[in-house]
C-alpha angles and dihedrals in degrees: 000000000000120000089245092056092043090053091049092050095051112111119245109247113226121211117253098248097195089054090056089052096050099094092050092050091048091052091049093050091043093053092049091047092051092053092046093050090048093054092040093054104031095035090224144055109278125165094210091052092049090050090050094052092042087058089049092049094048099040103129097224096033123118093235094054090046090052096050095086090051091046090050091051092050097044095045090047098051092090130042122242088261091052091049091051090052090055091050103040098029093227123124098196120052095349097167111107091229088068088070098035098115103027104042110011104038098080094042094078119067090199091071117093097213097184091050090048092052091049090053099041104027119213108011115229123252099193110096096228092045089051091052092047092052092044091051091053089053090048092054088055093049101034095106091062109108094221092053094043091052093047089051092049094051091046091052091048096050091042091055091044090052090050092050090046091054091050090049091054088062103033100041094042089054089046096056091044089052089050090057093239111174114270096245092057092041092051093046092048093048091050089050091051092049091048090051091052093048092049095048093043090052090051091048090049091053093045091048092052091047090051092053093046093047090059094049092045092053091047092051092051098043120097 
């Protein structure tokens, strides 16, 4: 085989998107951990205490900072991808956004040339699993596109953040109750954790939908 042909046959290596997200997930977990430790120890919200524990969490040679990558791996691996999608999209059956790609999402994006897409793909599926399977095939064709890769990366990041946020609602709320923190602080903290989860889940839902639509848009415009 000639060098030219060998070069052409070499597979294109895709970046490991979760690896690129790691530092952001560590920072998110670290900030939440600093606030929790502050409330757990001081029994109240105190800026100086949060700053103190943030320094402890981020100390380069400290045990907490060294443990953050392991903590991130464990927390983001507690649930399967399907479980994470359920926490983001609030659907038990067929929660992945690709399951609604051609019945609910297709007409929501003016960038998509629907007639051109139908000419290329034929009759679009109605079954949720068939929709996801077709969408995934289109994604594999378009995955090298920078816009799609970036949309996928941000969706994975916010999805994992939403999962971790949901776990923190349970774990940290139990923690402050076990520490006998007064009920006003406990209630306020629990509400803050729930609000954080709702906010991040909403962002992940939007990014997931955008990711799906970016793939379909590129497919409809490609020749």
